[in-house]
C-alpha positions in Angstrom: 11.2 37.8 -26.2 9.7 38.2 -22.8 6.8 40.2 -24.2 6.4 37.6 -27.0 6.3 34.7 -24.6 3.8 36.5 -22.3 1.6 37.3 -25.3 1.7 33.7 -26.5 0.6 32.5 -23.0 -2.3 35.0 -22.8 -3.4 34.3 -26.3 -3.8 30.6 -25.7 -5.3 30.4 -22.2 -7.2 27.1 -22.8 -4.0 25.4 -24.0 -2.1 26.8 -21.0 -4.7 25.5 -18.5 -5.0 22.2 -20.3 -1.2 21.6 -20.1 -1.2 22.7 -16.5 -4.0 20.3 -15.6 -1.6 17.3 -15.8 0.7 18.9 -13.3 -2.1 19.9 -11.1 -3.4 16.4 -10.7 0.1 14.9 -10.2 1.2 17.5 -7.7 -2.1 17.2 -5.9 -1.4 13.5 -5.3 2.1 14.2 -4.0 0.8 17.0 -1.8 -2.1 15.0 -0.5 0.2 12.1 0.4 2.7 14.3 2.2 -0.1 16.1 4.1 -1.7 12.7 5.1 1.7 11.4 6.4 2.4 14.6 8.3 -1.1 14.6 9.8 -0.7 11.0 11.0 2.7 11.8 12.5 1.3 14.9 14.2 -1.8 12.9 15.4 0.3 10.2 17.1 2.7 12.7 18.5 -0.2 14.7 20.0 -1.7 11.4 21.2 1.5 10.3 23.1 2.1 13.8 24.3 -1.4 13.9 25.9 -1.4 10.4 27.4 2.0 11.0 28.9 1.6 14.6 29.9 2.0 14.1 33.6 4.8 11.6 33.5 8.3 12.7 34.5 10.1 9.4 33.9 9.0 6.2 32.3 10.6 2.7 32.9 10.1 -0.3 30.6 11.8 -3.7 30.2 14.3 -3.8 27.4 12.9 -6.4 24.9 16.2 -7.2 23.4 14.8 -10.3 21.6 11.8 -8.4 20.3 14.0 -5.6 19.1 16.4 -8.0 17.3 14.1 -10.6 16.0 10.5 -9.3 16.2 7.8 -10.6 18.6 9.5 -13.3 20.8 8.1 -16.7 21.7 6.1 -16.5 25.0 4.9 -13.5 26.9 7.0 -10.4 26.9 8.9 -9.7 30.2 7.8 -6.7 32.2 9.0 -4.7 35.2 8.9 -7.0 38.3 7.3 -5.8 41.5 10.6 -5.7 43.4 12.1 -3.4 40.7 9.0 -1.2 41.0 9.6 -1.0 44.7 13.3 -0.1 44.2 12.3 2.7 41.7 10.0 4.2 44.4 12.9 4.5 46.8 15.2 6.4 44.4 16.0 9.9 45.5 13.7 12.5 43.9 10.8 10.1 43.2 7.5 11.2 44.6 5.3 8.4 43.3 5.2 5.5 40.8 2.4 4.0 38.7 3.0 0.5 37.4 0.7 -0.3 34.5 -0.5 -3.8 33.8 -1.9 -4.2 30.3 -2.6 -6.7 27.6 -5.3 -7.6 25.1 -9.0 -7.4 26.0 -11.5 -8.0 23.3 -14.9 -6.4 23.5 -17.8 -8.4 22.1 -21.2 -7.1 20.9 -24.6 -8.6 21.7 -24.5 -10.8 18.5 -21.1 -12.3 19.6 -19.1 -10.3 17.0 -15.8 -8.7 18.1 -15.6 -5.0 18.4 -12.5 -3.5 16.8 -9.4 -5.5 16.6 -9.1 -5.4 12.8 -6.1 -3.1 12.8 -6.0 -0.8 15.8 -5.3 -2.9 19.0 -7.7 -4.0 21.7 -6.2 -2.8 24.9 -6.9 -3.9 28.4 -5.3 -2.0 31.2 -5.7 -0.9 34.9 -7.1 2.2 36.3 -4.8 5.0 37.4 -4.0 5.1 41.1 -1.9 8.3 41.0 -3.9 11.1 39.6 -0.9 13.0 38.2 0.3 9.9 36.4 -3.0 8.8 34.9 -3.2 8.8 31.1 -7.0 8.7 31.1 -9.7 11.3 32.1 -13.2 10.3 33.1 -15.9 11.4 30.7 -18.8 9.8 32.5 -19.3 7.6 35.6 -16.4 6.4 37.7 -13.4 4.0 37.4 -13.9 0.3 38.1 -13.4 -0.6 41.8 -14.1 -4.4 41.9 -14.0 -7.4 39.6 -16.9 -7.5 37.2 -16.7 -3.7 36.5 -15.1 -2.0 33.5 -14.7 1.4 31.9 -14.2 1.8 28.2 -13.1 4.6 25.9 -15.8 7.2 25.1 -15.5 6.8 21.3 -16.4 3.0 21.5 -19.2 3.7 23.9 -20.7 6.3 21.7 -20.3 4.3 18.5 -21.9 1.2 20.1 -24.6 3.1 22.0 -23.4 1.8 25.4 -24.4 3.6 28.6 -23.5 3.4 32.2 -24.9 0.2 33.8 -25.0 -1.7 30.6 -23.7 -5.3 30.5 -20.7 -5.6 28.2 -19.0 -8.8 27.0 -15.2 -9.1 27.2 -12.9 -11.9 26.2 -9.4 -12.1 27.7 -7.5 -15.3 26.7 -10.6 -17.3 27.6 -14.4 -17.5 27.4 -16.5 -14.3 27.2 -17.1 -12.7 30.6 -20.0 -10.4 31.3 -18.9 -7.0 32.8 -20.8 -4.0 34.0 -19.9 -0.6 32.4 -19.4 1.9 35.1 -17.5 4.7 33.3 -16.2 6.1 30.0 -12.8 7.7 29.6 -10.9 9.9 27.2 -7.3 10.8 26.7 -6.8 14.6 27.1 -9.1 16.1 24.5 -9.2 12.8 22.5 -12.0 10.2 23.0 -10.0 7.2 21.7 -6.4 6.2 20.9 -6.4 6.4 17.1 -9.2 3.8 16.7 -8.0 1.4 19.4 -10.6 0.0 21.9 -9.5 0.5 25.5 -11.0 -1.4 28.5 -10.1 -0.5 32.0 -10.2 -3.0 34.9 -9.7 -2.3 38.6 -6.1 -2.6 39.7 -6.3 -6.0 41.3 -8.1 -7.6 38.3 -5.7 -6.0 35.8 -2.7 -7.3 37.8 -4.2 -10.8 37.9 -5.0 -10.7 34.1 -1.9 -9.1 32.7 0.7 -8.9 35.5 2.2 -12.4 35.5 5.5 -11.1 34.1 5.4 -7.7 35.8 4.2 -4.3 34.8 4.3 -3.2 31.1 5.5 0.2 32.1 6.2 2.2 35.2 5.4 5.9 35.2 7.3 8.0 37.7 6.4 11.4 39.2 9.4 13.4 40.4 9.3 15.4 43.5 8.7 19.1 43.1 11.8 21.0 42.1 13.6 17.8 40.9 15.2 17.9 37.4 13.7 15.1 35.3 16.9 14.2 33.6 18.7 13.8 37.0 15.9 11.6 38.3 16.0 9.5 35.1 19.7 9.0 35.5 19.4 7.9 39.1 16.7 5.4 38.2 18.7 4.1 35.3 21.7 3.5 37.6 19.4 1.7 40.1 17.7 -0.7 37.8 20.5 -1.5 35.4 20.8 -2.1 31.7 17.9 -4.6 31.5 15.5 -1.6 31.7 15.0 1.4 29.5 14.6 4.7 31.4 13.4 7.8 29.6 11.9 11.1 30.5 8.3 11.6 29.6 9.1 13.7 26.6 11.7 11.2 25.4 9.2 8.4 25.8 6.5 10.3 23.8 8.9 11.1 21.1 10.2 7.5 20.9 6.6 6.1 20.7 5.6 8.6 18.0 8.8 7.8 16.0 8.1 4.1 16.2 4.5 4.6 14.9 5.8 7.0 12.3 8.3 4.4 11.1 5.6 1.8 11.0 3.3 4.1 8.9 6.2 5.0 6.6 5.3 2.2 4.2 1.9 3.8 3.7 3.4 7.2 2.7 6.0 5.5 0.5 3.3 3.4 -1.3 1.1 6.5 -1.9 4.1 8.4 -3.2 4.8 5.6 -5.7 1.3 6.1 -7.1 1.8 9.8 -7.1 5.0 9.3 -9.1 3.1 7.2 -11.6 0.6 10.1 -12.0 3.5 12.5 -12.6 5.1 10.2 -15.1 1.9 9.9 -17.0 1.5 13.7 -16.8 5.0 14.2 -18.2 4.0 12.3 -21.4 1.0 14.6 -21.7 3.2 17.7 -21.4 5.7 16.4 -23.8 3.0 15.7 -26.4 1.3 19.1 -26.0 4.6 21.0 -26.4 5.6 18.8 -29.3 2.4 19.6 -31.1 2.4 23.3 -30.2 6.0 23.8 -31.4 5.1 22.1 -34.7 2.0 24.3 -35.0 4.1 27.5 -34.3 6.7 26.8 -37.0 6.0 30.0 -38.9 5.8 32.1 -35.7 9.1 30.8 -34.5 10.6 31.3 -37.9 9.4 34.9 -37.9 11.1 35.4 -34.6 14.3 34.0 -36.0 14.0 36.2 -39.1 13.7 39.4 -37.1 16.8 38.6 -35.1 15.9 36.2 -32.3 18.7 33.8 -31.6 18.3 30.0 -31.0 18.9 30.6 -27.3 16.2 33.2 -27.1 13.7 30.8 -28.9 14.7 28.0 -26.5 14.3 30.3 -23.5 10.8 31.4 -24.8 9.5 27.8 -24.9 11.1 26.9 -21.6 9.7 30.0 -19.9 6.3 29.0 -21.1 6.9 25.5 -19.6 8.1 27.0 -16.4 4.9 29.2 -16.2 2.8 26.0 -16.7 4.7 24.2 -14.0 4.4 27.0 -11.5 0.7 27.4 -12.1 0.1 23.7 -12.0 2.0 23.4 -8.7 0.2 26.3 -7.1 -3.2 24.8 -8.1 -2.0 21.4 -7.1 -1.3 22.6 -3.6 -4.9 23.7 -3.2 -6.3 20.5 -4.6 -3.8 18.5 -2.5 -5.6 19.3 0.7 -8.8 17.8 -0.8 -6.8 14.9 -2.0 -5.5 14.2 1.5 -9.1 14.0 2.7 -10.0 11.8 -0.2 -7.0 9.4 0.4 -7.9 9.1 4.1 -11.6 8.3 3.2 -10.4 5.9 0.5 -8.1 4.0 2.8 -10.9 3.8 5.4 -13.2 2.2 2.8 -10.7 -0.5 2.2 -10.1 -1.4 5.9 -7.2 1.1 6.7 -9.0 3.2 9.3 -6.9 6.3 10.1 -7.4 9.0 12.7 -9.6 11.9 11.5 -7.7 14.8 13.0 -7.2 18.2 11.4 -4.8 18.2 8.4 -1.2 19.4 8.9 0.4 21.3 6.0 4.1 21.8 6.6 6.2 24.3 4.7 8.3 21.3 3.4 5.2 20.1 1.5 4.8 23.4 -0.2 8.5 23.6 -1.2 8.4 20.1 -2.6 5.3 20.9 -4.6 6.7 24.1 -6.0 9.9 22.2 -7.0 8.3 19.1 -8.4 5.8 20.8 -10.6 8.1 23.1 -12.5 10.9 20.5 -12.7 8.7 17.8 -14.2 7.3 20.3 -16.7 10.7 21.6 -17.7 12.1 18.1 -18.2 9.0 17.0 -20.2 9.2 20.1 -22.4 13.0 20.1 -22.9 13.1 18.0 -26.1 10.2 19.9 -27.8 12.0 23.1 -26.8 15.2 22.0 -28.3 13.3 21.1 -31.5 12.0 24.7 -31.6 15.5 26.0 -32.1 15.8 24.0 -35.4 13.2 26.1 -37.2 15.1 27.9 -40.0 14.2 31.6 -40.6 13.4 30.9 -44.3 10.3 29.0 -43.1 8.7 32.4 -42.3 8.8 33.3 -46.1 6.7 30.2 -47.1 3.0 30.5 -47.7 2.5 27.4 -45.5 5.3 26.9 -43.1 5.9 23.1 -42.7 5.9 21.8 -39.2 9.2 20.6 -37.8 9.0 16.8 -38.2 11.3 15.0 -35.8 13.6 12.5 -37.6 13.2 9.0 -36.4 16.3 6.9 -36.9 18.9 4.6 -35.5 19.7 6.9 -32.5 16.2 6.5 -31.1 16.3 2.7 -31.6 19.7 2.4 -30.0 18.8 4.6 -27.0 15.5 2.8 -26.5 17.3 -0.6 -26.6 19.9 0.5 -24.1 17.3 1.9 -21.7 15.3 -1.4 -22.1 18.3 -3.5 -21.4 19.2 -1.4 -18.3 15.6 -1.6 -17.1 15.4 -5.4 -17.4 18.8 -5.7 -15.7 17.7 -3.6 -12.8 14.5 -5.6 -12.5 16.5 -8.8 -12.5 18.9 -7.5 -9.9 16.2 -6.3 -7.6 14.0 -9.4 -7.9 16.5 -12.2 -8.2 19.6 -10.8 -6.6 17.9 -9.1 -3.6 19.2 -5.6 -4.7 16.2 -4.0 -3.0 12.9 -2.4 -3.9 14.4 0.9 -5.1 16.3 -1.0 -7.8 13.1 -2.8 -8.7 11.2 0.5 -9.0 14.0 2.0 -11.1 14.0 -1.0 -13.4 10.2 -0.7 -13.8 10.4 3.0 -14.7 13.2 2.4 -17.2 11.2 -0.4 -18.9 8.2 1.9 -19.2 10.3 4.7 -20.7 12.0 2.3 -23.1 8.7 0.9 -24.3 7.5 4.5 -24.8 10.7 5.3 -26.8 10.5 2.2 -29.0 6.7 2.2 -29.5 6.8 4.3 -32.7 8.5 1.3 -34.3 5.4 -0.8 -33.8 2.7 1.9 -33.8 2.0 1.7 -37.5 1.4 -2.1 -37.9 -0.6 -2.3 -34.6 -2.7 0.8 -35.4 -3.4 -0.6 -38.9 -4.5 -4.0 -37.4 -6.7 -2.3 -34.7 -8.1 0.1 -37.3 -9.0 -2.5 -39.9 -12.3 -3.4 -38.3 -13.1 0.3 -37.9 -12.4 1.0 -41.6 -14.5 -2.0 -42.6 -17.4 -1.1 -40.3 -17.5 2.7 -40.6 -16.5 3.2 -44.3 -14.6 6.4 -45.3 -14.7 8.0 -41.8 -13.2 4.8 -40.3 -10.6 4.6 -43.0 -9.6 8.2 -42.4 -9.5 7.6 -38.7 -7.1 4.7 -39.2 -4.9 6.7 -41.6 -4.8 9.7 -39.2 -3.4 7.6 -36.4 -0.5 6.3 -38.5 0.2 9.7 -40.1 2.4 10.8 -37.2 3.5 7.6 -35.5 5.6 9.4 -32.9 2.7 11.6 -31.8 0.3 8.6 -31.7 2.8 6.5 -29.8 3.5 9.3 -27.3 -0.2 9.8 -26.7 -0.8 6.0 -26.3 2.2 5.7 -24.0 0.6 7.6 -21.2 -2.4 5.2 -21.2 0.0 2.3 -21.6 1.6 3.1 -18.2 -1.7 3.1 -16.4 -3.1 0.0 -18.1 0.2 -1.8 -17.9 0.2 -1.4 -14.1 -3.5 -2.5 -14.0 -2.6 -5.6 -16.1 0.3 -6.4 -13.8 -1.8 -6.1 -10.7 -4.6 -8.3 -12.3 -2.0 -11.0 -13.2 -0.2 -10.8 -9.9 -3.5 -11.1 -7.9 -4.7 -14.0 -10.1 -1.4 -15.8 -9.7 -1.4 -15.2 -6.0 -5.0 -16.6 -5.6 -4.2 -19.5 -7.9 -1.0 -20.4 -6.0 -2.7 -20.2 -2.6 -5.6 -22.3 -3.9 -3.3 -24.9 -5.3 -1.4 -25.0 -2.0 -4.6 -25.5 -0.1 -5.6 -28.4 -2.3 -2.1 -30.0 -2.0 -1.3 -29.4 1.6 -4.4 -29.1 3.8 -6.3 -32.3 4.5 -8.5 -30.9 7.3 -12.2 -30.3 7.0 -12.1 -27.1 9.2 -9.5 -24.6 10.4 -9.7 -22.3 13.3 -7.7 -19.0 13.2 -7.7 -15.8 15.2 -10.4 -13.4 14.2 -8.5 -10.3 15.3 -4.8 -11.0 14.5 -4.1 -12.3 18.0 -4.0 -15.9 19.4 -7.1 -17.5 20.9 -7.2 -19.5 24.2 -6.5 -23.2 24.5 -9.9 -23.7 25.9 -11.4 -23.0 22.4 -9.4 -25.9 21.0 -10.4 -28.1 23.9 -14.0 -27.3 23.3 -13.8 -28.4 19.7 -12.2 -31.7 20.7 -15.3 -32.5 22.7 -17.7 -32.0 19.7 -19.4 -35.2 18.4 -18.2 -36.0 14.9 -14.7 -34.5 15.3 -12.0 -37.2 14.8 -8.9 -35.1 15.1 -8.0 -31.7 16.4 -4.5 -30.6 15.7 -3.4 -27.3 17.3 -0.4 -25.1 16.6 1.4 -22.3 18.3 3.4 -19.7 16.5 6.2 -17.4 17.4 9.4 -15.8 16.1 12.7 -17.3 17.1 16.3 -16.2 16.5 18.7 -18.3 14.4 22.2 -16.8 13.8 20.9 -13.3 14.5 17.9 -13.4 12.2 14.2 -13.6 12.9 12.6 -16.9 11.8 8.9 -17.7 11.7 8.2 -20.8 13.7 5.2 -23.0 14.5 5.0 -25.7 17.2 2.9 -28.8 16.3 1.6 -32.1 17.6 3.5 -34.3 15.0 1.0 -37.2 15.2 -2.1 -35.2 14.6 -0.4 -32.7 12.3 0.4 -35.4 9.8 -3.4 -36.2 9.6 -4.5 -32.7 8.7 -1.5 -31.3 6.8 0.5 -33.0 4.0 3.9 -31.3 3.7 6.4 -32.3 1.1 9.4 -33.4 3.2 12.2 -34.5 0.8 14.7 -35.2 3.6 14.1 -36.8 7.0 10.8 -37.3 8.7 8.6 -34.5 10.2 7.4 -37.0 12.9 10.9 -36.9 14.4 10.4 -33.5 15.8 8.5 -35.3 18.5 11.9 -36.3 19.9 12.9 -32.7 20.3 14.4 -32.1 16.9 13.6 -29.3 14.4 12.4 -29.2 10.8 13.7 -26.4 8.5 12.5 -25.3 5.1 14.8 -25.9 2.2 15.7 -22.3 1.7 16.7 -21.7 5.3 18.6 -24.9 5.5 20.6 -23.9 2.4 21.3 -20.5 3.8 22.5 -22.0 7.0 24.4 -24.8 5.2 23.0 -27.5 7.4 21.4 -30.9 6.6 19.9 -33.9 8.4 21.8 -34.7 11.6 23.4 -31.2 11.9 22.5 -28.9 14.8 21.3 -25.3 14.7 21.4 -22.8 17.6 17.9 -21.4 18.3 17.0 -18.6 20.7 13.4 -18.9 21.9 13.0 -16.2 24.4 16.5 -14.7 25.0 18.9 -13.9 22.1 21.8 -14.6 24.5 20.5 -18.1 25.4 20.6 -20.1 22.2 20.0 -23.9 22.4 21.5 -26.4 20.0 18.8 -28.5 18.3 19.2 -31.3 15.8 17.8 -31.0 12.3 15.6 -34.0 11.7 13.7 -32.9 8.6 14.0 -30.6 5.6 10.6 -29.5 4.2 9.6 -27.8 1.0 9.8 -24.0 1.4 6.6 -22.0 2.1 4.2 -24.9 2.3 3.7 -24.6 6.0 3.9 -20.8 6.2 6.8 -21.2 8.6 10.6 -21.6 8.3 11.0 -23.6 11.5 8.9 -26.4 13.0 9.3 -27.8 16.5 7.0 -30.0 18.6 4.6 -28.5 21.1 6.4 -30.3 23.9 9.8 -28.7 22.9 8.1 -25.3 22.6 6.5 -25.6 26.0 9.8 -26.7 27.5 11.5 -23.6 26.2 8.7 -21.0 26.4 6.1 -22.2 28.9 2.3 -21.7 28.4 1.1 -19.8 25.3 -2.2 -19.5 23.5 -2.9 -21.3 20.3 -2.5 -19.6 17.0 -4.5 -22.1 14.8 -6.2 -25.4 14.9 -7.2 -27.9 12.2 -10.1 -30.3 12.4 -10.7 -33.6 10.7 -14.2 -35.0 10.9 -15.3 -38.6 11.4 -15.9 -40.6 8.2 -19.5 -40.0 7.0 -19.8 -36.6 8.8 -20.1 -33.8 6.3 -18.9 -30.2 6.7 -22.4 -28.9 6.7 -23.6 -31.4 9.4 -20.7 -30.5 11.7 -20.9 -26.7 11.5 -23.7 -26.0 13.9 -22.1 -27.9 16.8 -18.7 -26.5 16.1 -20.1 -22.9 16.0 -21.9 -23.5 19.3 -18.7 -24.8 20.9 -16.8 -21.7 19.8 -19.6 -19.3 20.8 -17.9 -18.4 24.1 -14.6 -17.7 22.2 -15.3 -14.9 19.7 -11.6 -14.4 19.0 -11.5 -17.8 17.3 -12.9 -17.9 13.7 -14.2 -21.2 12.2 -13.7 -21.8 8.5 -14.0 -24.7 6.1 -11.8 -24.9 3.0 -14.4 -23.0 0.9 -14.5 -20.3 3.6 -10.7 -20.0 3.5 -10.7 -19.6 -0.3 -13.4 -17.0 0.0 -11.4 -15.1 2.6 -8.3 -15.1 0.5 -10.3 -14.0 -2.5 -11.9 -11.2 -0.5 -8.6 -10.0 0.9 -6.8 -9.9 -2.5 -9.8 -8.3 -4.2 -9.9 -5.6 -1.5 -6.2 -4.9 -2.2 -7.0 -5.0 -5.9 -9.7 -2.4 -5.5 -7.4 -0.1 -3.5 -4.7 -0.3 -6.1 -7.2 0.4 -8.9 -8.5 3.3 -7.1 -5.0 4.8 -6.7 -4.2 4.1 -10.3 -7.4 5.7 -11.4 -5.9 9.2 -11.3 -3.1 8.3 -13.7 -5.6 6.8 -16.2 -7.7 9.9 -16.0 -4.6 12.0 -16.8 -3.8 9.7 -19.7 -7.3 10.1 -21.1 -7.1 13.8 -20.6 -3.9 13.7 -22.7 -5.8 11.9 -25.5 -8.4 14.7 -25.4 -5.8 17.4 -25.5 -3.8 15.7 -28.3 -7.0 15.3 -30.4 -8.1 18.8 -29.8 -4.7 20.2 -30.9 -4.7 17.8 -33.8 -8.1 19.0 -34.9 -6.8 22.6 -34.8 -3.8 21.6 -36.8 -6.0 20.0 -39.5 -8.5 22.9 -39.7 -7.9 23.4 -43.5 -8.0 19.6 -44.1 -11.2 19.2 -42.2 -12.7 22.2 -44.1 -11.8 20.5 -47.5 -13.4 17.3 -46.4 -16.5 19.1 -45.4 -16.5 21.0 -48.7 -16.4 17.8 -50.8 -19.3 16.3 -48.9 -18.3 15.0 -45.4 -21.2 15.5 -43.0 -20.8 16.7 -39.4 -21.7 13.3 -38.2 -18.9 11.7 -40.3 -16.4 14.2 -39.0 -17.4 13.4 -35.4 -17.2 9.7 -36.3 -13.7 10.1 -37.7 -12.3 11.9 -34.7 -14.1 9.5 -32.3 -12.6 6.4 -33.9 -9.1 8.0 -33.9 -9.4 8.3 -30.2 -10.6 4.7 -29.9 -7.7 3.4 -32.0 -5.2 5.4 -29.9 -6.7 4.1 -26.7 -6.7 0.5 -27.9 -3.0 1.0 -29.0 -2.2 2.1 -25.4 -4.1 -0.8 -24.0 -2.2 -3.2 -26.3 1.1 -1.9 -25.3 -0.1 -1.9 -21.6 -1.1 -5.5 -21.9 2.4 -6.4 -23.2 4.2 -4.5 -20.5 1.8 -5.8 -17.8 2.3 -9.4 -18.9 6.1 -9.0 -18.8 6.0 -7.5 -15.3 3.6 -10.2 -14.1 5.7 -13.0 -15.5 9.0 -11.7 -14.1 7.5 -11.0 -10.7 5.9 -14.4 -10.3 9.1 -16.1 -11.4 11.1 -14.0 -8.9 8.7 -14.9 -6.1 8.5 -18.6 -6.9 10.5 -19.6 -3.8 8.0 -17.7 -1.6 5.1 -19.9 -2.7 3.9 -17.8 -5.7 4.5 -20.8 -8.1 1.6 -20.3 -10.6 1.5 -17.8 -13.4 -2.2 -17.1 -14.1 -3.6 -14.7 -16.7 -7.1 -13.5 -16.0 -8.2 -13.4 -19.6 -11.8 -12.2 -18.9 -10.7 -9.3 -16.7 -8.0 -8.3 -19.2 -10.6 -8.3 -22.1 -12.8 -6.1 -19.9 -9.9 -3.7 -19.3 -9.3 -3.4 -23.1 -13.0 -2.9 -23.8 -13.1 -0.2 -21.1 -10.1 1.5 -22.7 -12.0 1.6 -26.0 -15.1 3.1 -24.2 -12.8 5.6 -22.5 -11.5 6.6 -25.9 -15.0 7.4 -27.0 -15.5 9.6 -24.0 -12.1 11.3 -24.5 -13.1 12.2 -28.0 -16.4 14.0 -27.2 -15.0 17.5 -27.1 -12.5 17.2 -30.0 -15.2 15.5 -32.2 -17.7 18.3 -31.6 -15.0 20.8 -32.5 -14.2 19.0 -35.7 -17.9 18.9 -36.6 -18.4 22.6 -36.0 -15.6 23.9 -38.2 -16.8 26.7 -40.5 -16.0 25.5 -44.0 -15.2 28.9 -45.6 -13.0 30.0 -42.7 -11.2 26.6 -42.7 -10.4 26.9 -46.4 -8.8 30.3 -45.7 -6.5 29.0 -43.1 -2.9 28.8 -44.1 
């Protein structure tokens, strides 16, 4: 049997490679994702290792509130000067280096911000202790006085900046002109993973960023001192309010934090890789089903000469194992290129990632060599079991009939059970907060159930889809339609692979359209302002920007807000602080209970969902922690607002916020113009007023809609790009299925050619078969995508996604493209059908 199996593989090299191709592509996606994730983790580990190479001990303030709730209201507390002095006196400490840092936004000559659309814009001080410095001079010198800066070498090179150039910088205020006196690197790196870094002299940095103390304190231990011992002595001196780590521990903690933050990226990419493998498994299942059917007489001969059912089963499974191993091995090689492609793809969609050398861990290789064979064996298991049912007597027939699987009640019952389980899992994950893994499991089960049940609807749908083909193309079109319904299970299985890809495309299109429509409706219903001002780089902008707008002629109302995260009963809650009087003029919130204006008296407004969770109503009090989780303040609930309209769960007044937090920059502002002043008329003066504040972005309502559309379309493009591979695999499956089907029908095609069918008609017949199968997959995909879109929008209704929108035009385009793809998938099989030698075909048994 081993020799027979090997002979079968070597005799059908093309089929072997075609089957392995599905695994190659799927495994390549998995390998590429794992390599990219490992590379990013190694990059940041190397980054933190180099920047902290000379640090023996590092001291930071424990941000208990930030750790528990997210970013706290107000500025984060640092290490006070008196604590820095105490650290310097600890036994074994040779030197200390307090670092004062914050956000410093570089601005180009046209007034546009540099960086800040992902990686941070860091402002910090120059090192005063050489051994503790995290930067190395590349050119020039460090800043020595106010008005001088140094920047990272990567930004300088990218922007063509040289020593002596004037550079604009914004730090919580208007743009300031600075002189570039140096460029710096970080070990052998020229930047910090895409971040822009601006260095100020020590006094200037302390003045700009040191109000609440140093962000970190680096410690150099005396020669011969054990780092861990020095760490423990410092920890004992400063107490539990401060975190004290050795340099290695700090680097590992920072890298782990970044790795955790980037974990979502790897998880998301692995989901798409899983989709590709799922689609590939349908291709493998189909190919093995067809080949087992075509090898009926061969398998019967093996049984007739003494092979047992177990040996026949082993023969087919060994072939599948060989395909899986070969596909995994080739997938590993292609995975390296895939990692580079994924990094470039994410960069094109605004997710700039460090371009370090790729890291290939042994774990990645092991996973690839396990995933490939396992997926192949699972996909080939049912066809392999069918191969054991071939009776030996079939070898004695002139034409051994293929083993035709019996369709019956068992398939229907099994499919219905899987569908019910999938829908239940989706409902539990979306409506009962069972978690994303449950949602994913439910989605996969629904897809498998539809694939299992699809033969029940394949015949009527294929006849409907094929009717125009039969009418337009005559006999070849009629034969194409009849061929697709001849073996409904094969047709359904082929279409199911495409169904998965197009189903997810349909879902994404519907979800995106629903999101855009919901946001647009909210804007129309809620926002009364003519203009809004928001941060251009994900950080707040200075109050001076809002004050400048208030002085512009034609501006009637300027309503500013500040945002933060506060703690309520141990959970983080998004919060905005408003000016109640002006806020009511620019925003129309639905407040079913109480009056939003009453927050002016020190009360709080909660959204309905939060109030229900807390079990509170008007007149009750809630304990809110603004800056310290151990210092909660009871505040009376004065209003209950409709959930998600304001984008925040909690609203307080600016006065109450200032009392609890102190000064803080603005997070947004809304402008109402004087009657008779148009948006177009006011724009030039408003833009001029904001010119010194590049971190503040001015937008009218049309601009806001355009920004939302651009952002969602960008996400849409990224998702489509990631789904593209699975669709390619599905189309590859159509090509393979048609090619094997043509081979299976060699005698039939010869007879058709013998009675007058032309080569062109043969090509037409096979081509339209492919189109009908593709449209069948698109139809099933539309149904699945519509269901997923509907259930997801209903589940997220409380979060503001309250509109179910179906982008008809885009879906029609997707179906048309599926038909075009079907034509392309049929090119090779159609040519093969047309080239069949009539005499040889008639001699085929």
